[in-house]
C-alpha positions in Angstrom: -17.7 -27.8 12.2 -21.2 -29.1 11.4 -23.8 -27.8 13.9 -21.4 -25.3 15.5 -22.5 -21.7 15.6 -20.9 -19.3 13.2 -19.8 -15.9 14.4 -19.7 -12.3 13.4 -16.2 -11.1 14.0 -15.2 -7.5 14.6 -11.6 -6.4 14.0 -10.7 -2.9 15.1 -7.7 -1.3 13.4 -6.2 2.1 14.2 -5.1 4.2 11.3 -1.6 3.0 10.5 -0.2 6.5 11.0 -1.0 6.3 14.7 -1.0 2.6 15.3 1.9 0.5 16.8 3.6 3.5 18.2 5.8 1.3 20.4 6.9 -1.0 17.6 10.3 -0.1 16.1 12.2 -2.3 13.7 15.3 -1.0 12.0 14.8 -0.5 8.3 11.1 -1.1 8.4 8.5 1.7 8.0 6.3 1.6 11.0 3.2 2.7 9.1 3.6 -0.1 6.5 4.4 -2.6 9.3 1.2 -1.7 11.2 -0.9 -2.2 8.1 0.8 -5.5 7.2 0.2 -6.8 10.7 -3.5 -5.8 10.5 -4.0 -7.3 7.1 -2.3 -10.6 8.0 -4.6 -10.8 11.1 -7.7 -10.2 9.0 -6.6 -12.6 6.2 -6.1 -15.4 8.8 -9.4 -14.7 10.6 -11.7 -14.4 7.5 -11.4 -18.1 6.3 -11.9 -19.6 9.8 -14.7 -22.2 9.6 -16.5 -20.6 12.6 -16.5 -17.1 11.1 -19.6 -16.1 9.1 -18.7 -12.4 8.5 -15.9 -10.0 9.4 -16.5 -6.4 10.2 -13.3 -4.2 10.1 -13.7 -1.0 12.0 -11.1 1.6 10.9 -10.6 5.1 9.7 -7.5 4.0 7.7 -8.8 4.7 4.1 -6.0 2.7 2.5 -6.8 -0.5 4.4 -9.8 -1.5 2.2 -7.7 -0.9 -0.9 -5.0 -3.2 0.4 -7.5 -5.8 1.5 -9.1 -6.4 -1.9 -7.7 -9.9 -2.1 -9.4 -10.9 1.2 -13.0 -11.9 0.4 -16.1 -11.2 2.5 -15.0 -8.2 4.5 -17.2 -5.3 5.5 -15.5 -2.0 6.4 -17.1 0.4 8.9 -15.7 3.8 9.7 -14.8 4.4 13.3 -16.2 7.9 12.9 -17.3 9.5 16.2 -16.5 6.4 18.2 -13.9 7.4 20.8 -11.4 4.8 21.8 -10.9 1.1 21.1 -13.9 -0.2 23.0 -16.3 2.3 21.3 -14.9 1.3 17.9 -15.5 -2.4 18.7 -19.0 -1.6 19.9 -19.7 0.1 16.6 -18.7 -3.0 14.8 -20.7 -5.2 17.0 -23.8 -3.2 16.2 -23.5 -4.1 12.6 -23.9 -7.8 13.4 -27.3 -9.3 13.9 -28.7 -12.7 14.6 -25.5 -14.5 15.6 -22.9 -14.6 18.3 -20.3 -11.9 18.1 -16.6 -11.7 18.8 -13.9 -9.0 18.7 -10.4 -9.8 17.7 -7.6 -7.3 18.0 -6.0 -6.5 14.7 -2.4 -7.2 15.7 -2.1 -11.0 15.7 0.1 -11.5 12.6 0.9 -15.2 13.4 -2.8 -16.1 13.7 -3.8 -19.5 12.3 -7.5 -20.0 11.4 -7.6 -23.3 13.3 -6.6 -21.5 16.5 -9.4 -19.0 16.2 -11.8 -21.8 15.5 -10.7 -23.6 18.6 -11.3 -20.6 20.8 -14.7 -19.8 19.3 -15.6 -23.4 19.8 -15.0 -23.0 23.5 -16.8 -19.6 23.5 -20.0 -21.3 22.1 -20.6 -22.8 25.6 -20.6 -19.5 27.5 -22.4 -16.2 27.4 -19.3 -14.1 27.4 -15.7 -15.2 27.0 -12.2 -13.8 26.9 -8.8 -15.0 25.7 -5.7 -13.8 27.5 -2.7 -12.6 25.6 0.7 -14.3 26.0 1.5 -12.2 29.1 -1.8 -13.1 30.8 -2.7 -9.5 31.4 -4.1 -8.3 28.1 -6.9 -9.7 26.0 -6.9 -10.7 22.3 -10.4 -12.0 21.8 -13.7 -11.3 23.6 -17.1 -13.0 22.7 -20.8 -12.6 23.4 -23.5 -15.2 22.6 -26.4 -14.2 20.4 -28.8 -11.9 22.3 -26.2 -11.1 25.1 -25.6 -7.4 25.3 -22.2 -6.5 23.9 -19.4 -5.3 26.2 -15.6 -5.1 26.1 -12.8 -3.7 28.3 -9.7 -3.7 26.0 -6.8 -1.6 27.4 -4.2 -2.0 30.2 -5.0 -4.9 32.5 -7.9 -5.9 30.3 -8.0 -9.6 31.0 -8.6 -9.0 34.8 -11.2 -6.3 33.8 -13.0 -8.8 31.6 -13.0 -11.5 34.3 -14.2 -9.1 36.9 -17.1 -8.2 34.6 -18.1 -11.9 34.4 -16.4 -13.0 31.2 -15.4 -16.6 31.3 -11.7 -17.2 30.7 -11.4 -19.4 27.6 -8.8 -22.1 28.2 -6.6 -21.5 25.1 -3.1 -23.1 25.1 -0.1 -20.9 25.7 1.2 -21.9 22.3 -1.9 -20.8 20.4 -1.1 -18.2 17.8 -4.3 -16.4 19.0 -2.5 -15.3 22.2 0.4 -13.5 20.5 -0.5 -9.9 19.8 2.3 -7.6 18.7 3.0 -4.1 20.2 6.7 -4.3 20.8 9.8 -5.7 19.0 10.0 -8.5 21.6 6.4 -9.5 20.8 7.2 -9.3 17.1 10.1 -11.7 17.6 7.8 -14.2 19.4 5.3 -14.0 16.6 8.0 -14.5 14.0 9.0 -17.7 15.8 5.5 -19.0 15.4 5.3 -18.1 11.7 3.9 -14.7 10.7 1.7 -13.9 7.7 3.0 -13.1 4.3 2.6 -9.3 4.3 4.5 -8.9 7.6 7.1 -11.4 6.5 7.7 -9.6 3.2 8.4 -6.3 5.0 10.8 -8.0 7.4 12.6 -9.8 4.7 13.2 -6.5 2.9 14.9 -5.2 6.0 16.9 -8.4 6.4 15.1 -9.1 9.7 14.3 -12.6 8.5 
């Protein structure tokens, strides 16, 4: 990765008590599962070669405690920020002098190399966006250094990002970066790719794996 820009990465995470409300797995506590998914996402993103720093925006007080084994994280309270995009913007404000990206905290099959590949493509554009597996949502948005931050996460977000002038980043359909998890069906797809150890441990306890 010599000569490639390194990125400040924002990962927004809802408090586990309210996160992943559509994700139900028999025998698995939803709150614990939401935290495990977030931690596996962060643990995969932090060691990526292209990532210089990770800012986690959350009001989940337990998340920093559970993430002590993941080096180099900075935690920022969501505080008065209202909604996902406001939380992401709060995280982006903490990053100076480098390009910024925001990764949703629900990609438990993520591989660092897949994040590196996407950020490598993003280095050539002012703003970029990666579609989720369905093609309608967005898992990653980027902005070059000096470019004002913006994001439009939410229903139909990929079309909203493209309409705002974000460049679609050509990431293969098989990339782990595209597989966010909100439903049991999406969790099964992530499991097929190979999920992180925290999520896997919970699912093994429930005999899901």
